[in-house]
TORKOL-4160 file (C-alpha; in steps of 0.2 Angstrom, whole numbers, padded with zeros to 4 digits, m for minus):
286
<pt num="1" X="0000" Y="0001" Z="0000"/>
<pt num="2" X="0008" Y="0017" Z="m0005"/>
<pt num="3" X="0004" Y="0034" Z="m0001"/>
<pt num="4" X="0000" Y="0037" Z="m0021"/>
<pt num="5" X="m0015" Y="0024" Z="m0019"/>
<pt num="6" X="m0021" Y="0031" Z="m0004"/>
<pt num="7" X="m0023" Y="0048" Z="m0012"/>
<pt num="8" X="m0030" Y="0040" Z="m0028"/>
<pt num="9" X="m0043" Y="0031" Z="m0017"/>
<pt num="10" X="m0048" Y="0047" Z="m0009"/>
<pt num="11" X="m0050" Y="0056" Z="m0025"/>
<pt num="12" X="m0060" Y="0044" Z="m0034"/>
<pt num="13" X="m0071" Y="0042" Z="m0018"/>
<pt num="14" X="m0074" Y="0061" Z="m0018"/>
<pt num="15" X="m0077" Y="0063" Z="m0036"/>
<pt num="16" X="m0088" Y="0046" Z="m0037"/>
<pt num="17" X="m0081" Y="0044" Z="m0054"/>
<pt num="18" X="m0064" Y="0036" Z="m0061"/>
<pt num="19" X="m0066" Y="0048" Z="m0077"/>
<pt num="20" X="m0068" Y="0063" Z="m0065"/>
<pt num="21" X="m0054" Y="0058" Z="m0053"/>
<pt num="22" X="m0043" Y="0057" Z="m0069"/>
<pt num="23" X="m0046" Y="0073" Z="m0075"/>
<pt num="24" X="m0044" Y="0082" Z="m0059"/>
<pt num="25" X="m0027" Y="0073" Z="m0056"/>
<pt num="26" X="m0021" Y="0074" Z="m0074"/>
<pt num="27" X="m0018" Y="0057" Z="m0078"/>
<pt num="28" X="m0028" Y="0044" Z="m0089"/>
<pt num="29" X="m0043" Y="0035" Z="m0083"/>
<pt num="30" X="m0035" Y="0018" Z="m0085"/>
<pt num="31" X="m0021" Y="0023" Z="m0074"/>
<pt num="32" X="m0032" Y="0027" Z="m0060"/>
<pt num="33" X="m0043" Y="0011" Z="m0062"/>
<pt num="34" X="m0027" Y="0001" Z="m0061"/>
<pt num="35" X="m0021" Y="0009" Z="m0046"/>
<pt num="36" X="m0037" Y="0007" Z="m0038"/>
<pt num="37" X="m0038" Y="m0012" Z="m0044"/>
<pt num="38" X="m0020" Y="m0014" Z="m0037"/>
<pt num="39" X="m0024" Y="m0007" Z="m0020"/>
<pt num="40" X="m0041" Y="m0018" Z="m0019"/>
<pt num="41" X="m0030" Y="m0033" Z="m0024"/>
<pt num="42" X="m0018" Y="m0029" Z="m0010"/>
<pt num="43" X="m0032" Y="m0026" Z="0003"/>
<pt num="44" X="m0043" Y="m0042" Z="m0004"/>
<pt num="45" X="m0058" Y="m0033" Z="m0005"/>
<pt num="46" X="m0069" Y="m0022" Z="m0018"/>
<pt num="47" X="m0068" Y="m0004" Z="m0012"/>
<pt num="48" X="m0081" Y="0003" Z="m0025"/>
<pt num="49" X="m0096" Y="m0003" Z="m0034"/>
<pt num="50" X="m0102" Y="0004" Z="m0051"/>
<pt num="51" X="m0120" Y="0014" Z="m0050"/>
<pt num="52" X="m0126" Y="0016" Z="m0068"/>
<pt num="53" X="m0114" Y="0018" Z="m0083"/>
<pt num="54" X="m0102" Y="0030" Z="m0075"/>
<pt num="55" X="m0106" Y="0033" Z="m0057"/>
<pt num="56" X="m0098" Y="0023" Z="m0044"/>
<pt num="57" X="m0100" Y="0021" Z="m0025"/>
<pt num="58" X="m0091" Y="0015" Z="m0011"/>
<pt num="59" X="m0094" Y="m0003" Z="m0004"/>
<pt num="60" X="m0096" Y="m0007" Z="0014"/>
<pt num="61" X="m0077" Y="m0011" Z="0015"/>
<pt num="62" X="m0074" Y="0005" Z="0005"/>
<pt num="63" X="m0084" Y="0016" Z="0019"/>
<pt num="64" X="m0073" Y="0007" Z="0032"/>
<pt num="65" X="m0057" Y="0011" Z="0023"/>
<pt num="66" X="m0062" Y="0029" Z="0020"/>
<pt num="67" X="m0061" Y="0035" Z="0038"/>
<pt num="68" X="m0043" Y="0025" Z="0039"/>
<pt num="69" X="m0036" Y="0032" Z="0022"/>
<pt num="70" X="m0041" Y="0049" Z="0028"/>
<pt num="71" X="m0033" Y="0048" Z="0044"/>
<pt num="72" X="m0016" Y="0041" Z="0034"/>
<pt num="73" X="m0017" Y="0054" Z="0022"/>
<pt num="74" X="m0017" Y="0068" Z="0036"/>
<pt num="75" X="m0003" Y="0059" Z="0044"/>
<pt num="76" X="0007" Y="0059" Z="0028"/>
<pt num="77" X="0006" Y="0078" Z="0026"/>
<pt num="78" X="0011" Y="0081" Z="0043"/>
<pt num="79" X="0027" Y="0070" Z="0041"/>
<pt num="80" X="0031" Y="0078" Z="0025"/>
<pt num="81" X="0028" Y="0095" Z="0033"/>
<pt num="82" X="0040" Y="0090" Z="0048"/>
<pt num="83" X="0053" Y="0084" Z="0036"/>
<pt num="84" X="0052" Y="0101" Z="0026"/>
<pt num="85" X="0054" Y="0110" Z="0041"/>
<pt num="86" X="0069" Y="0101" Z="0046"/>
<pt num="87" X="0077" Y="0103" Z="0030"/>
<pt num="88" X="0073" Y="0121" Z="0027"/>
<pt num="89" X="0085" Y="0134" Z="0034"/>
<pt num="90" X="0079" Y="0140" Z="0051"/>
<pt num="91" X="0074" Y="0159" Z="0050"/>
<pt num="92" X="0080" Y="0167" Z="0066"/>
<pt num="93" X="0077" Y="0184" Z="0072"/>
<pt num="94" X="0093" Y="0188" Z="0083"/>
<pt num="95" X="0092" Y="0205" Z="0092"/>
<pt num="96" X="0107" Y="0213" Z="0099"/>
<pt num="97" X="0108" Y="0229" Z="0110"/>
<pt num="98" X="0108" Y="0244" Z="0101"/>
<pt num="99" X="0124" Y="0252" Z="0110"/>
<pt num="100" X="0134" Y="0239" Z="0102"/>
<pt num="101" X="0129" Y="0242" Z="0084"/>
<pt num="102" X="0144" Y="0243" Z="0073"/>
<pt num="103" X="0155" Y="0235" Z="0085"/>
<pt num="104" X="0150" Y="0218" Z="0081"/>
<pt num="105" X="0151" Y="0219" Z="0063"/>
<pt num="106" X="0166" Y="0207" Z="0063"/>
<pt num="107" X="0154" Y="0194" Z="0074"/>
<pt num="108" X="0139" Y="0195" Z="0062"/>
<pt num="109" X="0147" Y="0194" Z="0045"/>
<pt num="110" X="0152" Y="0175" Z="0046"/>
<pt num="111" X="0135" Y="0172" Z="0056"/>
<pt num="112" X="0126" Y="0180" Z="0040"/>
<pt num="113" X="0135" Y="0170" Z="0029"/>
<pt num="114" X="0132" Y="0155" Z="0036"/>
<pt num="115" X="0115" Y="0158" Z="0041"/>
<pt num="116" X="0106" Y="0169" Z="0026"/>
<pt num="117" X="0090" Y="0168" Z="0034"/>
<pt num="118" X="0096" Y="0175" Z="0051"/>
<pt num="119" X="0091" Y="0193" Z="0054"/>
<pt num="120" X="0100" Y="0204" Z="0067"/>
<pt num="121" X="0091" Y="0220" Z="0073"/>
<pt num="122" X="0098" Y="0231" Z="0085"/>
<pt num="123" X="0086" Y="0238" Z="0099"/>
<pt num="124" X="0088" Y="0247" Z="0115"/>
<pt num="125" X="0091" Y="0235" Z="0129"/>
<pt num="126" X="0073" Y="0239" Z="0138"/>
<pt num="127" X="0065" Y="0234" Z="0122"/>
<pt num="128" X="0072" Y="0217" Z="0120"/>
<pt num="129" X="0063" Y="0207" Z="0135"/>
<pt num="130" X="0047" Y="0215" Z="0128"/>
<pt num="131" X="0050" Y="0209" Z="0110"/>
<pt num="132" X="0054" Y="0192" Z="0116"/>
<pt num="133" X="0039" Y="0191" Z="0127"/>
<pt num="134" X="0028" Y="0195" Z="0112"/>
<pt num="135" X="0037" Y="0183" Z="0100"/>
<pt num="136" X="0044" Y="0198" Z="0089"/>
<pt num="137" X="0062" Y="0190" Z="0093"/>
<pt num="138" X="0069" Y="0172" Z="0093"/>
<pt num="139" X="0084" Y="0177" Z="0103"/>
<pt num="140" X="0094" Y="0192" Z="0110"/>
<pt num="141" X="0111" Y="0195" Z="0118"/>
<pt num="142" X="0106" Y="0205" Z="0133"/>
<pt num="143" X="0117" Y="0218" Z="0142"/>
<pt num="144" X="0106" Y="0222" Z="0157"/>
<pt num="145" X="0112" Y="0211" Z="0172"/>
<pt num="146" X="0096" Y="0213" Z="0180"/>
<pt num="147" X="0084" Y="0207" Z="0166"/>
<pt num="148" X="0072" Y="0195" Z="0174"/>
<pt num="149" X="0068" Y="0177" Z="0169"/>
<pt num="150" X="0053" Y="0179" Z="0160"/>
<pt num="151" X="0039" Y="0164" Z="0157"/>
<pt num="152" X="0040" Y="0167" Z="0138"/>
<pt num="153" X="0061" Y="0165" Z="0135"/>
<pt num="154" X="0074" Y="0158" Z="0146"/>
<pt num="155" X="0093" Y="0165" Z="0149"/>
<pt num="156" X="0108" Y="0158" Z="0148"/>
<pt num="157" X="0124" Y="0167" Z="0156"/>
<pt num="158" X="0137" Y="0171" Z="0142"/>
<pt num="159" X="0148" Y="0179" Z="0155"/>
<pt num="160" X="0155" Y="0195" Z="0162"/>
<pt num="161" X="0164" Y="0208" Z="0150"/>
<pt num="162" X="0175" Y="0222" Z="0157"/>
<pt num="163" X="0174" Y="0240" Z="0152"/>
<pt num="164" X="0188" Y="0244" Z="0142"/>
<pt num="165" X="0198" Y="0260" Z="0133"/>
<pt num="166" X="0201" Y="0255" Z="0115"/>
<pt num="167" X="0215" Y="0263" Z="0107"/>
<pt num="168" X="0227" Y="0262" Z="0092"/>
<pt num="169" X="0245" Y="0258" Z="0094"/>
<pt num="170" X="0250" Y="0276" Z="0088"/>
<pt num="171" X="0245" Y="0281" Z="0105"/>
<pt num="172" X="0260" Y="0273" Z="0112"/>
<pt num="173" X="0271" Y="0288" Z="0105"/>
<pt num="174" X="0261" Y="0299" Z="0117"/>
<pt num="175" X="0264" Y="0288" Z="0133"/>
<pt num="176" X="0282" Y="0286" Z="0141"/>
<pt num="177" X="0275" Y="0277" Z="0156"/>
<pt num="178" X="0265" Y="0260" Z="0158"/>
<pt num="179" X="0249" Y="0261" Z="0150"/>
<pt num="180" X="0236" Y="0263" Z="0163"/>
<pt num="181" X="0216" Y="0270" Z="0162"/>
<pt num="182" X="0223" Y="0287" Z="0171"/>
<pt num="183" X="0236" Y="0289" Z="0157"/>
<pt num="184" X="0221" Y="0293" Z="0145"/>
<pt num="185" X="0214" Y="0308" Z="0155"/>
<pt num="186" X="0220" Y="0320" Z="0142"/>
<pt num="187" X="0215" Y="0310" Z="0128"/>
<pt num="188" X="0200" Y="0313" Z="0116"/>
<pt num="189" X="0186" Y="0299" Z="0117"/>
<pt num="190" X="0175" Y="0297" Z="0102"/>
<pt num="191" X="0158" Y="0290" Z="0105"/>
<pt num="192" X="0143" Y="0287" Z="0094"/>
<pt num="193" X="0128" Y="0299" Z="0097"/>
<pt num="194" X="0111" Y="0294" Z="0099"/>
<pt num="195" X="0098" Y="0289" Z="0112"/>
<pt num="196" X="0102" Y="0271" Z="0111"/>
<pt num="197" X="0120" Y="0274" Z="0117"/>
<pt num="198" X="0116" Y="0284" Z="0133"/>
<pt num="199" X="0115" Y="0270" Z="0145"/>
<pt num="200" X="0132" Y="0261" Z="0139"/>
<pt num="201" X="0140" Y="0279" Z="0139"/>
<pt num="202" X="0135" Y="0283" Z="0158"/>
<pt num="203" X="0141" Y="0265" Z="0163"/>
<pt num="204" X="0157" Y="0269" Z="0155"/>
<pt num="205" X="0161" Y="0286" Z="0161"/>
<pt num="206" X="0157" Y="0281" Z="0179"/>
<pt num="207" X="0170" Y="0267" Z="0175"/>
<pt num="208" X="0183" Y="0282" Z="0170"/>
<pt num="209" X="0178" Y="0292" Z="0186"/>
<pt num="210" X="0184" Y="0277" Z="0197"/>
<pt num="211" X="0201" Y="0281" Z="0189"/>
<pt num="212" X="0200" Y="0299" Z="0192"/>
<pt num="213" X="0195" Y="0307" Z="0177"/>
<pt num="214" X="0179" Y="0312" Z="0167"/>
<pt num="215" X="0183" Y="0307" Z="0149"/>
<pt num="216" X="0183" Y="0322" Z="0136"/>
<pt num="217" X="0170" Y="0315" Z="0123"/>
<pt num="218" X="0166" Y="0320" Z="0106"/>
<pt num="219" X="0153" Y="0312" Z="0099"/>
<pt num="220" X="0152" Y="0305" Z="0080"/>
<pt num="221" X="0138" Y="0300" Z="0070"/>
<pt num="222" X="0140" Y="0280" Z="0073"/>
<pt num="223" X="0152" Y="0267" Z="0076"/>
<pt num="224" X="0161" Y="0267" Z="0060"/>
<pt num="225" X="0165" Y="0284" Z="0061"/>
<pt num="226" X="0172" Y="0282" Z="0079"/>
<pt num="227" X="0183" Y="0267" Z="0075"/>
<pt num="228" X="0191" Y="0275" Z="0059"/>
<pt num="229" X="0197" Y="0290" Z="0070"/>
<pt num="230" X="0203" Y="0277" Z="0083"/>
<pt num="231" X="0212" Y="0266" Z="0070"/>
<pt num="232" X="0223" Y="0282" Z="0064"/>
<pt num="233" X="0227" Y="0287" Z="0082"/>
<pt num="234" X="0217" Y="0303" Z="0083"/>
<pt num="235" X="0208" Y="0297" Z="0099"/>
<pt num="236" X="0201" Y="0283" Z="0107"/>
<pt num="237" X="0185" Y="0275" Z="0113"/>
<pt num="238" X="0176" Y="0266" Z="0127"/>
<pt num="239" X="0166" Y="0250" Z="0125"/>
<pt num="240" X="0167" Y="0232" Z="0132"/>
<pt num="241" X="0181" Y="0220" Z="0131"/>
<pt num="242" X="0170" Y="0206" Z="0122"/>
<pt num="243" X="0168" Y="0219" Z="0107"/>
<pt num="244" X="0187" Y="0225" Z="0109"/>
<pt num="245" X="0191" Y="0207" Z="0105"/>
<pt num="246" X="0184" Y="0208" Z="0087"/>
<pt num="247" X="0195" Y="0222" Z="0082"/>
<pt num="248" X="0213" Y="0214" Z="0082"/>
<pt num="249" X="0223" Y="0228" Z="0076"/>
<pt num="250" X="0217" Y="0239" Z="0091"/>
<pt num="251" X="0224" Y="0238" Z="0109"/>
<pt num="252" X="0213" Y="0239" Z="0126"/>
<pt num="253" X="0216" Y="0243" Z="0144"/>
<pt num="254" X="0204" Y="0238" Z="0157"/>
<pt num="255" X="0194" Y="0249" Z="0168"/>
<pt num="256" X="0189" Y="0236" Z="0181"/>
<pt num="257" X="0170" Y="0238" Z="0179"/>
<pt num="258" X="0161" Y="0224" Z="0172"/>
<pt num="259" X="0145" Y="0220" Z="0162"/>
<pt num="260" X="0136" Y="0204" Z="0163"/>
<pt num="261" X="0129" Y="0196" Z="0147"/>
<pt num="262" X="0115" Y="0184" Z="0144"/>
<pt num="263" X="0109" Y="0176" Z="0129"/>
<pt num="264" X="0089" Y="0176" Z="0128"/>
<pt num="265" X="0079" Y="0164" Z="0120"/>
<pt num="266" X="0062" Y="0161" Z="0115"/>
<pt num="267" X="0056" Y="0145" Z="0124"/>
<pt num="268" X="0046" Y="0138" Z="0109"/>
<pt num="269" X="0063" Y="0137" Z="0098"/>
<pt num="270" X="0070" Y="0120" Z="0094"/>
<pt num="271" X="0083" Y="0116" Z="0109"/>
<pt num="272" X="0096" Y="0114" Z="0095"/>
<pt num="273" X="0094" Y="0130" Z="0089"/>
<pt num="274" X="0096" Y="0139" Z="0104"/>
<pt num="275" X="0112" Y="0128" Z="0108"/>
<pt num="276" X="0119" Y="0132" Z="0092"/>
<pt num="277" X="0117" Y="0150" Z="0093"/>
<pt num="278" X="0123" Y="0150" Z="0112"/>
<pt num="279" X="0138" Y="0142" Z="0106"/>
<pt num="280" X="0143" Y="0153" Z="0090"/>
<pt num="281" X="0139" Y="0167" Z="0103"/>
<pt num="282" X="0152" Y="0161" Z="0115"/>
<pt num="283" X="0164" Y="0155" Z="0101"/>
<pt num="284" X="0164" Y="0174" Z="0094"/>
<pt num="285" X="0165" Y="0183" Z="0112"/>
<pt num="286" X="0180" Y="0174" Z="0117"/>
């Protein structure tokens, strides 16, 4: 008994005619008749009886098999759907805090290449748990240490990252002593402008204050402009060590202040997707 035989039986039963079933399935009537005859031979019963010249009707055995085959067809459809879902690329909406936009370009490039169906929106940190709860996101990297465990999502700790000053080797010519945070008191600190960066900037300014100075900040349109200035030694910037690690040509010095990072995932996600994303994030954040 095959799926094709079952579908032919259901089509003939619905149409009440071999010729109509043949036209609907775009095959010849003899082909339909041959398929039904083979099914009847396998089952050892007659499934249809003729009613007049062209019309047919289900036999009592055919009526019994009708419900059985309808259930079987539904299970086949569900099975094929599951297989297609398994083989299709997973579409994943993975958000990052807006204050890290531009710093994660090296992290996201390989993830995008490997997973073209992934999207990576940047959101203000306070919006991420709301978006997860509404099902608007599948997963997100969260900066907020106080982010509570929600019923709609799970939290997995990625680790803590230190606030750092990021600078170019060109700055070595300006220092004749060991490089410490206090040595950057007179440096220009470039930072991106925008409301989404306010929380991060306040945290990093407080870290500088613990070393006895308030950074002299010049705001630029975005992180790309900031990193361009830092690369040529015109100034420095503030960020987290996990972001600094992505920019191998630059150096960093720690400020001794840490921020906890967690990976939040929607509970309905397949476990392997959450595990793969956590592994990828940890690898890229090393």
